[in-house]
TIKOL-129481 format. One record per atom (N, C-alpha, C): residue in one letter; x negated, y, z negated. Coordinates in steps of 0.02 Angstrom, whole numbers, plus 50000, padded with zeros to 5 digits. Atoms other than C-alpha are relative to their C-alpha. Example, Ala and Ser with C-alpha at 12.3 -4.5 7.8 and 13.67 -1.06 7.14 Angstrom:
// residues 2
A499554994150000;A493854977549610;A499555006050000;S500424994150003;S493164994749643;S500395005549963;
***
This chain:
// residues 267
M499635002449942;M438275042047827;M500574995649976;T499485004250027;T439205029047730;T500545004049967;R499524995650032;R440055042647636;R500465003250048;I499594996749949;I440615051447787;I500504995150029;G499545005149972;G441335035347858;G500554998549952;S499475001450047;S442265032047698;S500515005449999;K499534994549999;K443035049147704;K500464999750060;F499575000649941;F443635046547879;F500484994449992;G499545005650010;G444375029847831;G500565001749954;I499474997850047;I445315037447684;I500485004650034;A499554995349965;A445965051347794;A500464996450048;A499585003749951;A446585039047925;A500554996249964;A499495003850037;A447465028447794;A500545004549975;L499504995350024;L448325043447720;L500455002450056;T499604997649943;T448885049447889;T500514994850021;L499565005449981;L449625032447932;L500564999249950;G499485000650050;G450545031847767;G500515005550005;V499534994549992;V451295048947796;V500484998750057;F499565001449941;F451945043947969;F500484994449985;S499555005650016;S452685027547902;S500565002349956;T499484997550044;T453605036747764;T500505004350037;A499534995849961;A454315049347887;A500464995850043;A499575004449959;A454915035448002;A500514996549959;A499515003450043;A455755026447858;A500545004649979;Q499484995350019;Q456645042047804;Q500455001650058;T499584998449941;T457225045247981;T500504994650014;T499555005549983;T457985028148016;T500414997749942;G499625002150059;G458565024647840;G499964992649989;T500035007350009;T458165006147864;T499294997449996;A500695002649999;A456305004647890;A499635002049935;R500384998950062;R455315002847729;R499334996550006;P500665003349995;P453464999047712;P500004993749958;T500055006650033;T453194980847669;T499284997849988;T500715002050009;T451284980547671;T499635005449961;T500404995350040;T450154988547544;T499284999650021;V500704999849976;V448504993947606;V499555002749944;G500474997750051;G447144994947480;G499405003450030;V500564996249973;V445825007647512;V499495001049944;S500544998850047;S444195008047424;S499485004350032;K500504995349977;K442765019547438;K499494996350040;G500535002649957;G441585016147576;G500224994650046;E499765005149954;E442745003847676;E500405003250056;V499624997749941;V443475006347848;V500604995550009;V499375003949994;V445295000747861;V500275000950070;A499714999849931;A445994996248030;A500725002549998;P499314997450000;P447605005548076;P500514994450012;V499465004849992;V449224995648063;V500495002650052;V499544998149945;V450304996148221;V500644996149991;R499345003250008;R452174992448205;R500455002150058;V499544998749943;V453374990948349;V500714998749977;D499295000750016;D455224993948314;D500414999850065;T499555000649942;T456504988248444;T500705002049980;V499324997650014;V458154997648443;V500464998250058;T499515001949948;T459614990148540;T500645003849988;V499394996050004;V461075001748574;V500544996650043;V499445003249965;V462724992948622;V500605004949999;R499444995349995;R464165003948685;R500564996650040;R499425003049965;R465864997548731;R500565005150001;D499454995249991;D467175009248802;D500624996250024;T499375003249981;T468965002548810;T500535005550010;V499514994949984;V470265013248896;V500684996750008;W499315002549995;W472125009348871;W500435005950022;Q499574994749974;Q473355019448974;Q500714997550006;F499295001849998;F475235018448949;F500395005850031;R499604994949968;R476505027449058;R500714997450007;R499305001949995;R478385026849050;R500395005950030;D499594994949967;D479495036449171;D500734998249990;T499295001150012;T481305037749120;T500405005350037;V499594995549962;V482565045349242;V500724999149976;T499315000150025;T484275049449171;T500425004750042;V499564996149959;V485655055249287;V500675000449965;T499364998950033;T487185062649207;T500475003750047;G499514996749958;G488765068249293;G500694997349987;P499315002550010;P490635065549306;P500084992950023;T499845006949982;T491315047849316;T500625000050044;M499445000349953;M492435044149466;M500234992750006;T499715006649993;T493595029149475;T500475000150060;R499605000149939;R494385024149641;R500324993150008;W499645006249986;W495705011049678;W500235000050073;D499765000949932;D496025004749855;D500544994749999;T499435004750000;T497714996649877;T500234999050072;V499775001749933;V498194987750038;V500664996349994;T499345003150002;T500024983650062;T500194997850070;V499805002849935;V500574972350205;V500754998649998;L499285000949997;L502404973150252;L500194996450064;E499745003349941;E503314961550370;E500615003850024;T499444996449971;T504464970850488;T500244996450062;P499765003149939;P505564965150631;P499585002050060;G500434998849942;G504694963950798;G500145006550036;W499844993949963;W505644978450878;W499805006249962;L500224994150037;L505094990050737;L499255001250009;N500724999249990;N503254987050778;N499835003850063;R500134996449938;R503424995350947;R500195007349992;G499894992850003;G503625013650991;G500715001949981;S499354997650020;S505055023350915;S500025007650008;G499934992849991;G505755040850939;G500175001750072;G499874997849932;G506005051151095;G499454997850048;Y500495002249951;Y505145045451254;Y500195002650070;F499934998249930;F504895049751436;F499644994750041;G500285005449960;G504585036951574;G500045001350074;L500024999749927;L504135035551757;L499884993050026;G500095006549970;G504245020451870;G500184999950074;A499855001049929;A504415013852047;A500054992650013;G499945007049984;G504864997652131;G500414998850063;S499635002149941;S505894988352259;S500755001049989;Y499284998450002;Y507734990952301;Y500364995250048;Y499645004949960;Y508994977952363;Y500755001850002;P499284998649993;P510734982752431;P500384993550015;S499585005849987;S512164970252437;S500735002249996;G499294998450000;G514064969252439;G500205004150061;G499784995849944;G514834983052544;G499425003450035;M500584997049967;M513084989452584;M499594994850038;G500425005349974;G512394972552638;G499964999650075;A500015000549927;A512874973952821;A499615005750032;G500314994249967;G512214991352857;G499305001749975;Q500654998450028;Q510644991952747;Q499604993849984;I500455005450020;I509134981152709;I499565002849943;P500394997750058;P507934981852559;P499525005750016;G500474994449994;G506864997252530;G499635001049934;Y500374998450061;Y506055006152383;Y500385005249960;A499664995450045;A506565016852235;A499505002949950;F500384996650053;F505825029352109;F500485001549942;Q499564999350058;Q506475031451932;Q499665004349946;M500234996050057;M506315043651785;M500464998749941;N499625001550060;N506865039451607;N499915005649948;L500044995550057;L507255050951462;L500474997249947;G499585003350050;G507865043051300;G499725000649930;I500215000150070;I507715040051115;I500134993049972;D499945006450037;D507395024051015;D499885001649926;P500104998050070;P507705028650832;P499614994849960;A500385004650043;A506495021250706;A500474996849950;G499575003650046;G507325007850601;G500664997750028;S499375002149969;S508735004750724;S499864997050068;P500115003049934;P508804993150876;P500395003550055;L499574996949950;L510095004150963;L499765007050016;G500214993449977;G509565019151067;G500425002350059;A499644997249942;A510155029751213;A499515002350052;R500454998249945;R509435034051383;R500405002950058;I499734997749936;I509815044151539;I499464998850053;T500465002049947;T509035039251705;T500195003550065;A499914997349932;A508805047851873;A499604995650047;Q500325004649954;Q508395036852022;Q500125002250072;L499964998749928;L508035040052207;L499854993550037;A500095006249964;A508275024952321;A500035001450076;R500024999449927;R507835023352505;R500024993150033;P499955006249962;P508515007352585;P499885001450074;D500104999249928;D508125004452768;D500644998050036;E499415001649961;E509415002852908;E499934992950029;S500005006449965;S509904985852972;S499985001250075;S500094999049928;S509514983553157;S500665000750037;A499364999749965;A511354981353204;A500335006849994;F499664993550010;F511844998453134;F499495005649991;A500534994950007;A510225008553150;A500065005550051;T499974995149947;T510675017753309;T500405006249979;G499654993750010;G511135036053290;G500055002349928;R499964997550069;R510835038053102;R499304999949968;A500634999550035;A509425042852986;A499974994849944;R500085004750055;R508735032352846;R500435002149941;P499554998250054;P509985031452701;P499625002649938;T500264997250063;T509675041352541;T500534999149946;I499525001250055;I510485036352375;I499685002649936;M500224997450065;M510325045652209;M500474997349946;N499635003050055;N510875036452051;N499845003649934;F500084996950065;F511145045451885;F500424995949950;T499655004450048;T511585034451735;T499895002549929;G500044998850072;G511955037251551;G500134993549964;D499975006950025;D511625021351451;D499884999649925;L500215002350065;L511535013351282;L499464994750009;K500565004749995;K509935003451252;K499964996149936;L500045004550058;L509844988451136;L499344996250002;R500635003850004;R508124982151085;R500124993549963;L499855006750025;L508214963451054;L499394997249965;P500585002350039;P507094955850917;P499814992750013;F500195006949984;F506714939651010;F499254998849994;F500735000650006;F504834943151002;F499775002949934;S500184997350066;S504804947550816;S499434996149968;S500555003850028;S503484934050784;S499355004050004;S500644996450001;S501764940750737;S499534997850056;R500435002249945;R501014930750881;R500075004550060;F499884995749942;F501784942551009;F500305006749979;P499704993750023;P502054959350923;P500015005450053;Q500024994849949;Q501664969151081;Q500554999350053;F499485001249951;F503094961651182;F500695001649971;G499324998750021;G504934966451176;G500494999150058;L499455000649951;L506584963551265;L500535005249984;Y499464995350012;Y508004975851288;Y500544999150053;G499444999749953;G509704977151369;G500245007150006;V499794993249987;V510404992951447;V500634999950043;G499384999749960;G512094997851518;G500385006349985;G499604993950009;G513285012451545;G500325002250065;L499674997249942;L514105023851671;L499495002450051;A500434997949945;A513395028651841;A500365005150044;Y499774995149950;Y513595043551955;Y499544999350060;V500385001449939;V513055040052135;V500155005350053;R499944995249946;R512725052752271;R499584997450058;Y500355003449945;Y512265045952444;Y500155003450067;N499944997149932;N512035050752626;N499724994950050;G500235004549947;G511875040452786;G500074992749984;V499915007050020;V512495024452704;V500574997050040;A499485003649963;A513475011952810;A500364995249953;L499605004050045;L514905003752713;L500514995950038;E499505004349970;E516074989352755;E500695001949975;R499314998550019;R517944992852756;R500344993849974;T499645005750029;T519124981852657;T500534997250047;D499485002549955;D520454980752794;D499714995850056;N500315003949946;N519264974152926;N499255000249989;K500715000150019;K517524968752871;K499545000750060;A500434999149942;A516914969553051;A499865007350014;I500094992949987;I517074988453047;I499565003049945;V500464996850046;V515634997952965;V499975007450017;E500014992849989;E515755016752944;E499415003149962;T500574996550030;T514295028352906;T500205007149984;N499864993150019;N514515044452810;N499435004550024;S500504995549972;S513595059052889;S499825005649953;S500154994850051;S513585070352735;S499994996749931;Y500045002850067;Y513295068052550;Y500694998749972;T499365002150030;T514705058752462;T499884997949928;D500065001650071;D515005056452276;D500454994149982;S499605005550026;S515605040852187;S499794998549928;F500155001950069;F515685034352008;F500024992549994;G500025007250010;G515285017051946;G499704998349932;Y500315002350063;Y514335007551812;Y499354996550016;N500635003749991;N512674999151785;N499874995849937;A500185004450056;A512004985051675;A499384996150021;G500615003849986;G510354976051660;G499584999149938;G500455001150056;G508854972551551;G499285000550022;G500704999349984;G506984973451540;G499554997049947;L500535002650043;L505364967751461;L499495005649989;T500504994950015;T504134979451373;T499374996849972;M500635002350028;M502314977551325;M499605006249978;G500394994450025;G501334989551215;G499315000250031;I500654999349966;I499774996151305;I499585005449967;G500404994850033;G499115008651178;G500435004149954;H499654995850049;H499585021851053;H500585003750033;K499384996849978;K501395027151087;K500104999550076;R499885001349930;R501405019751262;R500224992850010;E499805006849985;E502275004651335;E500144999250074;L499865001849931;L502394996251503;L500684996650001;F499355003249996;F504144991351557;F500134997450071;L499765003049937;L504874980251694;L500744998549991;E499295000850009;E506744981051717;E500364999150067;A499555001049942;A508124975951838;A500715001949978;R499324997950015;R509854983851843;R500444999150062;M499505000149947;M511414981151945;M500415006449995;I499624993649998;I512174998051995;I500544999350053;N499435001149955;N513904996652071;N500435006450005;W499474994949994;W515145009052140;W500504997550051;N499465002249957;N516785007252232;N500365006250027;K499654994549966;K517575019052359;K500634997250032;A499365002349973;A519385017652416;A499924997950072;T500005003149933;T519635006952573;T499334997050019;Y500655003049984;Y517815000852562;Y499844994549949;E500245005350045;E517014985452489;E499565003149945;S500424997650054;S516164987752321;S499264999450019;A500714999949981;A514354992652348;A499574998149939;H500445002350054;H512994984252245;H499285002050016;Q500714998349995;Q511214990052213;Q499614996349946;L500435003450050;L509814980552128;L499295002950005;P500694997650003;P508264991052092;P499604996249946;I500475003350047;I506794982052008;I499415004849991;I500454994450012;I505684995151926;I499454997949951;L500585000850045;L503944994151848;L499755007149982;G500204993350019;G503425009351746;G499715000349929;V500294998750066;V502735017051586;V500435005049963;N499674995450045;N503615025351439;N499495003049951;W500434996650049;W502715038351331;W500445002449943;Y499614998050059;Y503395040651154;Y499705006149967;
***
């Protein structure tokens, strides 16, 4: 019995030694540090060894990204130049050919003063104001309708007067200051052709006698006056003018007309 036990003890010791050697070869670090002596007939207790393996893992991720956008193309260079020029006031307003319409009041006097009283008038302008020059030209057609005075109204119709004038126009640079560039003054004057009907005129030999023409009569005379303009938009101006239109017929007092017209010129 003792023999059998010794054999089992030797077998167990050999088995343990084999496993220890295999573990040492596997890890490369574990080596047996205890020598077990085995003798015949002794029972050796198995040696238990606990190995603790700690695994440390550190993952570090570095990510770099660089986006480079390169735009190539032609190179453009641009210069903006602003030039400010001072010009006379009358050059800042409309220039060139123009057409105008207007209307206003009409005042007769002189040889017409006894037989007529104020009325109204319509006017049409056609002219040219050359750029760079203050001097221009204009022709005007005007229809005037004065009323009859009460002393000479019986037996006649309302008078009709047509005035046609050819004038020189002078634009005056009195408003050339930059504070009032939209305003302007002008003078106008020239010859007049007058055609009238139903107009009562005073005679030169006896001013108490007033004769009325019953048909259209022609006379020549002159006109002179002036006006004020104001720019109201692109190539448009408002004008207000007054002119004295005179004519003289033999044996009659000189007839005077004063139309005051407000209108618009389109350049």
